[in-house]
KOLNU-277911 format. One record per residue (C-alpha): residue number from 0; x, y, z. Coordinates in nm, 2 decimals. Layout:
// KOLNU-277911
num: NUM&px: X&py: Y&pz: Z
...
This chain:
// KOLNU-277911
num: 0&px: 0.00&py: 0.00&pz: 0.00
num: 1&px: 0.15&py: 0.33&pz: -0.10
num: 2&px: 0.20&py: 0.61&pz: 0.14
num: 3&px: -0.08&py: 0.82&pz: -0.02
num: 4&px: -0.33&py: 0.53&pz: 0.00
num: 5&px: -0.23&py: 0.47&pz: 0.36
num: 6&px: -0.28&py: 0.83&pz: 0.45
num: 7&px: -0.62&py: 0.84&pz: 0.28
num: 8&px: -0.73&py: 0.52&pz: 0.47
num: 9&px: -0.61&py: 0.68&pz: 0.80
num: 10&px: -0.80&py: 1.00&pz: 0.73
num: 11&px: -1.12&py: 0.82&pz: 0.64
num: 12&px: -1.09&py: 0.60&pz: 0.97
num: 13&px: -1.04&py: 0.92&pz: 1.18
num: 14&px: -1.34&py: 1.08&pz: 1.02
num: 15&px: -1.55&py: 0.77&pz: 1.09
num: 16&px: -1.45&py: 0.77&pz: 1.45
num: 17&px: -1.52&py: 1.14&pz: 1.49
num: 18&px: -1.87&py: 1.08&pz: 1.33
num: 19&px: -1.94&py: 0.79&pz: 1.56
num: 20&px: -1.82&py: 0.96&pz: 1.86
num: 21&px: -2.03&py: 1.27&pz: 1.76
num: 22&px: -2.34&py: 1.05&pz: 1.73
num: 23&px: -2.29&py: 0.89&pz: 2.06
num: 24&px: -2.23&py: 1.22&pz: 2.23
num: 25&px: -2.55&py: 1.35&pz: 2.08
num: 26&px: -2.74&py: 1.05&pz: 2.21
num: 27&px: -2.59&py: 1.09&pz: 2.55
num: 28&px: -2.66&py: 1.46&pz: 2.56
num: 29&px: -3.04&py: 1.41&pz: 2.51
num: 30&px: -3.23&py: 1.61&pz: 2.62
num: 31&px: -3.07&py: 1.94&pz: 2.52
num: 32&px: -3.40&py: 2.13&pz: 2.51
num: 33&px: -3.75&py: 2.16&pz: 2.65
num: 34&px: -3.96&py: 1.84&pz: 2.63
num: 35&px: -4.34&py: 1.85&pz: 2.56
num: 36&px: -4.59&py: 1.61&pz: 2.70
num: 37&px: -4.92&py: 1.63&pz: 2.50
num: 38&px: -5.21&py: 1.51&pz: 2.70
num: 39&px: -5.52&py: 1.41&pz: 2.50
num: 40&px: -5.78&py: 1.45&pz: 2.78
num: 41&px: -5.92&py: 1.71&pz: 3.01
num: 42&px: -5.74&py: 1.88&pz: 3.28
num: 43&px: -5.79&py: 1.70&pz: 3.61
num: 44&px: -5.89&py: 1.38&pz: 3.45
num: 45&px: -5.72&py: 1.03&pz: 3.49
num: 46&px: -5.46&py: 1.09&pz: 3.21
num: 47&px: -5.38&py: 1.45&pz: 3.30
num: 48&px: -5.32&py: 1.37&pz: 3.67
num: 49&px: -5.09&py: 1.08&pz: 3.60
num: 50&px: -4.92&py: 1.26&pz: 3.31
num: 51&px: -4.83&py: 1.56&pz: 3.54
num: 52&px: -4.70&py: 1.34&pz: 3.82
num: 53&px: -4.47&py: 1.15&pz: 3.56
num: 54&px: -4.37&py: 1.48&pz: 3.40
num: 55&px: -4.25&py: 1.63&pz: 3.73
num: 56&px: -4.05&py: 1.34&pz: 3.84
num: 57&px: -3.90&py: 1.26&pz: 3.50
num: 58&px: -3.82&py: 1.62&pz: 3.44
num: 59&px: -3.63&py: 1.62&pz: 3.78
num: 60&px: -3.43&py: 1.32&pz: 3.67
num: 61&px: -3.35&py: 1.46&pz: 3.34
num: 62&px: -3.28&py: 1.80&pz: 3.47
num: 63&px: -3.50&py: 1.94&pz: 3.20
num: 64&px: -3.84&py: 2.11&pz: 3.21
num: 65&px: -4.13&py: 1.92&pz: 3.07
num: 66&px: -4.41&py: 2.13&pz: 2.94
num: 67&px: -4.77&py: 2.00&pz: 2.95
num: 68&px: -5.00&py: 2.07&pz: 2.65
num: 69&px: -5.36&py: 1.97&pz: 2.68
num: 70&px: -5.52&py: 1.88&pz: 2.35
num: 71&px: -5.85&py: 1.70&pz: 2.44
num: 72&px: -6.09&py: 1.58&pz: 2.18
num: 73&px: -6.22&py: 1.27&pz: 1.98
num: 74&px: -6.15&py: 1.03&pz: 2.26
num: 75&px: -5.78&py: 1.11&pz: 2.26
num: 76&px: -5.74&py: 1.10&pz: 1.88
num: 77&px: -5.67&py: 1.47&pz: 1.84
num: 78&px: -5.36&py: 1.46&pz: 2.05
num: 79&px: -5.25&py: 1.12&pz: 1.92
num: 80&px: -5.27&py: 1.26&pz: 1.57
num: 81&px: -5.08&py: 1.56&pz: 1.66
num: 82&px: -4.79&py: 1.37&pz: 1.81
num: 83&px: -4.78&py: 1.14&pz: 1.51
num: 84&px: -4.71&py: 1.43&pz: 1.29
num: 85&px: -4.43&py: 1.59&pz: 1.49
num: 86&px: -4.06&py: 1.54&pz: 1.43
num: 87&px: -3.92&py: 1.21&pz: 1.56
num: 88&px: -3.66&py: 1.37&pz: 1.76
num: 89&px: -3.76&py: 1.28&pz: 2.11
num: 90&px: -3.89&py: 1.61&pz: 2.23
num: 91&px: -4.27&py: 1.56&pz: 2.18
num: 92&px: -4.44&py: 1.28&pz: 2.37
num: 93&px: -4.81&py: 1.16&pz: 2.40
num: 94&px: -4.98&py: 1.09&pz: 2.73
num: 95&px: -5.28&py: 0.88&pz: 2.66
num: 96&px: -5.50&py: 0.60&pz: 2.78
num: 97&px: -5.66&py: 0.27&pz: 2.68
num: 98&px: -5.85&py: 0.48&pz: 2.44
num: 99&px: -5.56&py: 0.46&pz: 2.19
num: 100&px: -5.60&py: 0.08&pz: 2.18
num: 101&px: -5.98&py: 0.10&pz: 2.17
num: 102&px: -5.99&py: 0.37&pz: 1.90
num: 103&px: -5.79&py: 0.16&pz: 1.66
num: 104&px: -6.11&py: -0.04&pz: 1.60
num: 105&px: -6.37&py: 0.20&pz: 1.73
num: 106&px: -6.30&py: 0.49&pz: 1.49
num: 107&px: -6.31&py: 0.42&pz: 1.12
num: 108&px: -6.15&py: 0.74&pz: 1.00
num: 109&px: -5.92&py: 0.90&pz: 1.27
num: 110&px: -5.66&py: 1.00&pz: 1.01
num: 111&px: -5.37&py: 0.83&pz: 1.18
num: 112&px: -5.27&py: 0.47&pz: 1.28
num: 113&px: -5.15&py: 0.34&pz: 1.62
num: 114&px: -4.85&py: 0.21&pz: 1.41
num: 115&px: -4.74&py: 0.57&pz: 1.37
num: 116&px: -4.66&py: 0.58&pz: 1.75
num: 117&px: -4.41&py: 0.40&pz: 1.97
num: 118&px: -4.52&py: 0.28&pz: 2.31
num: 119&px: -4.25&py: 0.37&pz: 2.56
num: 120&px: -4.41&py: 0.29&pz: 2.90
num: 121&px: -4.75&py: 0.19&pz: 3.03
num: 122&px: -4.68&py: 0.23&pz: 3.40
num: 123&px: -5.02&py: 0.25&pz: 3.57
num: 124&px: -5.35&py: 0.08&pz: 3.54
num: 125&px: -5.67&py: 0.00&pz: 3.72
num: 126&px: -5.94&py: -0.27&pz: 3.65
num: 127&px: -6.28&py: -0.20&pz: 3.51
num: 128&px: -6.55&py: -0.26&pz: 3.78
num: 129&px: -6.92&py: -0.27&pz: 3.84
num: 130&px: -7.05&py: -0.09&pz: 4.16
num: 131&px: -7.41&py: -0.03&pz: 4.29
num: 132&px: -7.60&py: 0.16&pz: 4.54
num: 133&px: -7.72&py: -0.08&pz: 4.81
num: 134&px: -8.03&py: 0.13&pz: 4.86
num: 135&px: -8.15&py: 0.00&pz: 4.52
num: 136&px: -8.18&py: -0.34&pz: 4.66
num: 137&px: -7.88&py: -0.48&pz: 4.47
num: 138&px: -7.62&py: -0.60&pz: 4.71
num: 139&px: -7.46&py: -0.89&pz: 4.54
num: 140&px: -7.39&py: -1.00&pz: 4.19
num: 141&px: -7.68&py: -1.25&pz: 4.18
num: 142&px: -7.91&py: -0.96&pz: 4.29
num: 143&px: -7.78&py: -0.77&pz: 3.98
num: 144&px: -7.85&py: -1.07&pz: 3.75
num: 145&px: -8.20&py: -1.10&pz: 3.89
num: 146&px: -8.27&py: -0.72&pz: 3.84
num: 147&px: -8.14&py: -0.74&pz: 3.48
num: 148&px: -8.37&py: -1.03&pz: 3.40
num: 149&px: -8.66&py: -0.84&pz: 3.54
num: 150&px: -8.56&py: -0.53&pz: 3.32
num: 151&px: -8.46&py: -0.33&pz: 3.64
num: 152&px: -8.09&py: -0.28&pz: 3.57
num: 153&px: -8.00&py: 0.08&pz: 3.47
num: 154&px: -7.62&py: 0.12&pz: 3.40
num: 155&px: -7.44&py: 0.44&pz: 3.39
num: 156&px: -7.11&py: 0.49&pz: 3.22
num: 157&px: -6.86&py: 0.78&pz: 3.16
num: 158&px: -6.98&py: 0.80&pz: 2.80
num: 159&px: -7.02&py: 0.60&pz: 2.48
num: 160&px: -6.71&py: 0.46&pz: 2.35
num: 161&px: -6.53&py: 0.47&pz: 2.69
num: 162&px: -6.34&py: 0.17&pz: 2.81
num: 163&px: -6.58&py: 0.12&pz: 3.09
num: 164&px: -6.87&py: 0.13&pz: 2.84
num: 165&px: -6.73&py: -0.12&pz: 2.60
num: 166&px: -6.62&py: -0.36&pz: 2.86
num: 167&px: -6.96&py: -0.36&pz: 3.04
num: 168&px: -7.15&py: -0.38&pz: 2.71
num: 169&px: -6.93&py: -0.67&pz: 2.60
num: 170&px: -6.97&py: -0.85&pz: 2.93
num: 171&px: -7.35&py: -0.83&pz: 2.95
num: 172&px: -7.43&py: -0.89&pz: 2.58
num: 173&px: -7.17&py: -1.16&pz: 2.49
num: 174&px: -7.08&py: -1.33&pz: 2.82
num: 175&px: -7.36&py: -1.30&pz: 3.07
num: 176&px: -7.61&py: -1.27&pz: 2.78
num: 177&px: -7.84&py: -1.05&pz: 2.98
num: 178&px: -8.01&py: -0.71&pz: 2.89
num: 179&px: -7.89&py: -0.40&pz: 3.09
num: 180&px: -8.02&py: -0.06&pz: 3.00
num: 181&px: -7.72&py: 0.18&pz: 2.92
num: 182&px: -7.74&py: 0.54&pz: 3.03
num: 183&px: -7.43&py: 0.73&pz: 2.90
num: 184&px: -7.31&py: 1.04&pz: 3.10
num: 185&px: -7.06&py: 1.32&pz: 3.01
num: 186&px: -6.79&py: 1.17&pz: 3.24
num: 187&px: -6.75&py: 0.96&pz: 3.55
num: 188&px: -6.85&py: 1.23&pz: 3.81
num: 189&px: -7.20&py: 1.29&pz: 3.67
num: 190&px: -7.26&py: 0.91&pz: 3.66
num: 191&px: -7.14&py: 0.87&pz: 4.01
num: 192&px: -7.37&py: 1.15&pz: 4.13
num: 193&px: -7.66&py: 0.98&pz: 3.95
num: 194&px: -7.58&py: 0.65&pz: 4.12
num: 195&px: -7.56&py: 0.81&pz: 4.47
num: 196&px: -7.90&py: 0.99&pz: 4.40
num: 197&px: -8.06&py: 0.66&pz: 4.29
num: 198&px: -8.12&py: 0.78&pz: 3.93
num: 199&px: -7.93&py: 0.47&pz: 3.81
num: 200&px: -7.86&py: 0.14&pz: 4.01
num: 201&px: -7.54&py: 0.03&pz: 3.84
num: 202&px: -7.22&py: 0.22&pz: 3.74
num: 203&px: -6.96&py: 0.07&pz: 3.51
num: 204&px: -6.63&py: 0.25&pz: 3.61
num: 205&px: -6.26&py: 0.20&pz: 3.63
num: 206&px: -6.17&py: 0.12&pz: 3.99
num: 207&px: -5.99&py: 0.44&pz: 4.10
num: 208&px: -6.00&py: 0.70&pz: 4.37
num: 209&px: -6.36&py: 0.82&pz: 4.27
num: 210&px: -6.52&py: 0.47&pz: 4.33
num: 211&px: -6.28&py: 0.31&pz: 4.58
num: 212&px: -6.36&py: 0.53&pz: 4.90
num: 213&px: -6.74&py: 0.50&pz: 4.88
num: 214&px: -6.71&py: 0.12&pz: 4.83
num: 215&px: -6.47&py: 0.09&pz: 5.13
num: 216&px: -6.70&py: 0.30&pz: 5.34
num: 217&px: -7.01&py: 0.09&pz: 5.25
num: 218&px: -7.19&py: 0.38&pz: 5.08
num: 219&px: -7.16&py: 0.18&pz: 4.75
num: 220&px: -7.11&py: -0.19&pz: 4.69
num: 221&px: -6.84&py: -0.33&pz: 4.46
num: 222&px: -6.99&py: -0.61&pz: 4.27
num: 223&px: -6.69&py: -0.72&pz: 4.06
num: 224&px: -6.36&py: -0.62&pz: 3.92
num: 225&px: -6.23&py: -0.73&pz: 3.58
num: 226&px: -5.87&py: -0.81&pz: 3.69
num: 227&px: -5.70&py: -1.16&pz: 3.70
num: 228&px: -5.66&py: -1.11&pz: 4.08
num: 229&px: -5.83&py: -0.91&pz: 4.33
num: 230&px: -5.75&py: -0.54&pz: 4.33
num: 231&px: -5.54&py: -0.46&pz: 4.64
num: 232&px: -5.74&py: -0.13&pz: 4.68
num: 233&px: -6.07&py: -0.33&pz: 4.69
num: 234&px: -5.97&py: -0.67&pz: 4.86
num: 235&px: -6.33&py: -0.76&pz: 4.94
num: 236&px: -6.46&py: -0.73&pz: 4.58
num: 237&px: -6.45&py: -1.05&pz: 4.39
num: 238&px: -6.31&py: -1.08&pz: 4.03
num: 239&px: -6.53&py: -1.18&pz: 3.75
num: 240&px: -6.34&py: -1.50&pz: 3.73
num: 241&px: -6.44&py: -1.58&pz: 4.09
num: 242&px: -6.81&py: -1.52&pz: 3.99
num: 243&px: -6.77&py: -1.78&pz: 3.71
num: 244&px: -6.67&py: -1.56&pz: 3.42
num: 245&px: -6.30&py: -1.66&pz: 3.40
num: 246&px: -6.21&py: -1.51&pz: 3.06
num: 247&px: -6.34&py: -1.16&pz: 3.12
num: 248&px: -6.04&py: -0.92&pz: 3.20
num: 249&px: -6.03&py: -0.55&pz: 3.12
num: 250&px: -5.84&py: -0.25&pz: 3.26
num: 251&px: -5.77&py: 0.11&pz: 3.18
num: 252&px: -5.42&py: 0.24&pz: 3.18
num: 253&px: -5.22&py: 0.56&pz: 3.11
num: 254&px: -4.91&py: 0.54&pz: 2.89
num: 255&px: -4.64&py: 0.74&pz: 2.73
num: 256&px: -4.58&py: 0.72&pz: 2.35
num: 257&px: -4.36&py: 0.88&pz: 2.08
num: 258&px: -4.37&py: 0.92&pz: 1.71
num: 259&px: -4.25&py: 0.62&pz: 1.52
num: 260&px: -3.89&py: 0.67&pz: 1.42
num: 261&px: -3.78&py: 0.83&pz: 1.74
num: 262&px: -3.41&py: 0.71&pz: 1.82
num: 263&px: -3.40&py: 0.38&pz: 2.00
num: 264&px: -3.16&py: 0.55&pz: 2.25
num: 265&px: -3.42&py: 0.81&pz: 2.34
num: 266&px: -3.69&py: 0.55&pz: 2.38
num: 267&px: -3.48&py: 0.33&pz: 2.61
num: 268&px: -3.37&py: 0.64&pz: 2.82
num: 269&px: -3.73&py: 0.76&pz: 2.86
num: 270&px: -3.85&py: 0.42&pz: 2.95
num: 271&px: -3.57&py: 0.38&pz: 3.21
num: 272&px: -3.64&py: 0.72&pz: 3.36
num: 273&px: -4.02&py: 0.65&pz: 3.38
num: 274&px: -3.96&py: 0.31&pz: 3.54
num: 275&px: -3.72&py: 0.47&pz: 3.80
num: 276&px: -3.98&py: 0.74&pz: 3.87
num: 277&px: -4.24&py: 0.47&pz: 3.94
num: 278&px: -4.01&py: 0.35&pz: 4.22
num: 279&px: -3.99&py: 0.68&pz: 4.39
num: 280&px: -4.17&py: 0.67&pz: 4.73
num: 281&px: -4.36&py: 0.99&pz: 4.67
num: 282&px: -4.48&py: 0.88&pz: 4.32
num: 283&px: -4.59&py: 0.54&pz: 4.46
num: 284&px: -4.78&py: 0.71&pz: 4.74
num: 285&px: -4.96&py: 0.94&pz: 4.50
num: 286&px: -5.04&py: 0.65&pz: 4.26
num: 287&px: -5.17&py: 0.44&pz: 4.55
num: 288&px: -5.39&py: 0.73&pz: 4.65
num: 289&px: -5.54&py: 0.74&pz: 4.30
num: 290&px: -5.61&py: 0.37&pz: 4.33
num: 291&px: -5.36&py: 0.28&pz: 4.06
num: 292&px: -5.15&py: -0.02&pz: 4.01
num: 293&px: -4.80&py: 0.06&pz: 3.91
num: 294&px: -4.60&py: -0.17&pz: 3.66
num: 295&px: -4.25&py: -0.14&pz: 3.51
num: 296&px: -4.18&py: -0.29&pz: 3.17
num: 297&px: -3.89&py: -0.27&pz: 2.92
num: 298&px: -3.97&py: -0.10&pz: 2.58
num: 299&px: -4.01&py: -0.44&pz: 2.42
num: 300&px: -4.25&py: -0.56&pz: 2.69
num: 301&px: -4.44&py: -0.24&pz: 2.67
num: 302&px: -4.47&py: -0.28&pz: 2.29
num: 303&px: -4.60&py: -0.64&pz: 2.33
num: 304&px: -4.85&py: -0.54&pz: 2.59
num: 305&px: -4.99&py: -0.26&pz: 2.37
num: 306&px: -5.02&py: -0.50&pz: 2.08
num: 307&px: -5.21&py: -0.74&pz: 2.30
num: 308&px: -5.45&py: -0.46&pz: 2.42
num: 309&px: -5.53&py: -0.35&pz: 2.06
num: 310&px: -5.64&py: -0.72&pz: 2.00
num: 311&px: -5.82&py: -0.75&pz: 2.32
num: 312&px: -6.03&py: -0.44&pz: 2.27
num: 313&px: -6.09&py: -0.51&pz: 1.91
num: 314&px: -6.27&py: -0.82&pz: 2.01
num: 315&px: -6.49&py: -0.63&pz: 2.25
num: 316&px: -6.56&py: -0.34&pz: 2.01
num: 317&px: -6.65&py: -0.56&pz: 1.73
num: 318&px: -6.87&py: -0.79&pz: 1.94
num: 319&px: -7.07&py: -0.50&pz: 2.06
num: 320&px: -7.12&py: -0.35&pz: 1.71
num: 321&px: -6.99&py: -0.01&pz: 1.82
num: 322&px: -6.85&py: 0.23&pz: 1.55
num: 323&px: -6.77&py: 0.59&pz: 1.55
């Protein structure tokens, strides 16, 4: 090899090393500017509350401000579509719920696909549940079945197309095969007030801080939770499996997503920081107070879980004939 050729090879090798080191340093340097969390639901709601807790703790860990943007509408689709159109640079993240999995089947023209987003972490969840007002005369699950057969079961939900609505409709129509009259409300709080007032005698709801205290106090009765095991927050409430419906499992969750194409190093780092945040005693205390179950998963485990959720909810949506 001539001296000239040797010199050229050496120069190319040094350039490649510089380029590689620059790329590594750029990845290690992330984040170098403000991060945005886009939340697709109303301020003060399930996703908003969890998203702000995560943003505060992860922001501390990254030594970077995380700005909250609220973009509610279309069951979370508005925010999801917005994030799917942002640069895949690791500075815009979506905070969303089970609705992202549900909407993949429920909405026929939402102008984006779940495949355009990468699941980073789905750290908190709570099972779907059925609760009643004991003053209605329904105090056990057999009481509910009897009332339904007589046409006296009036079920409130947070709204048409919500996870609570779809899960309950699927259960009654396809599993229990009994008729329950559905009364949709504009959110969980109005439905809860209607239950307490006696306007309805059944409420399909995620088992969180709004339903747990009145059940624990005896003001309401928890009839069943749709989790594989009993909910630690409601240890006296049986699972659907214990009641003889072993295949019925449904939960609502909040997760963090990024646009597809976001660098793997950023996805891995954000997943790690969220998982560490979930171990923080203050964060765990706040999640417990909300009635939420915390879980840590790797990015690969999160992606597999999300894929399973799309399939699980597709079965329920299609079986109930719902479409939006």
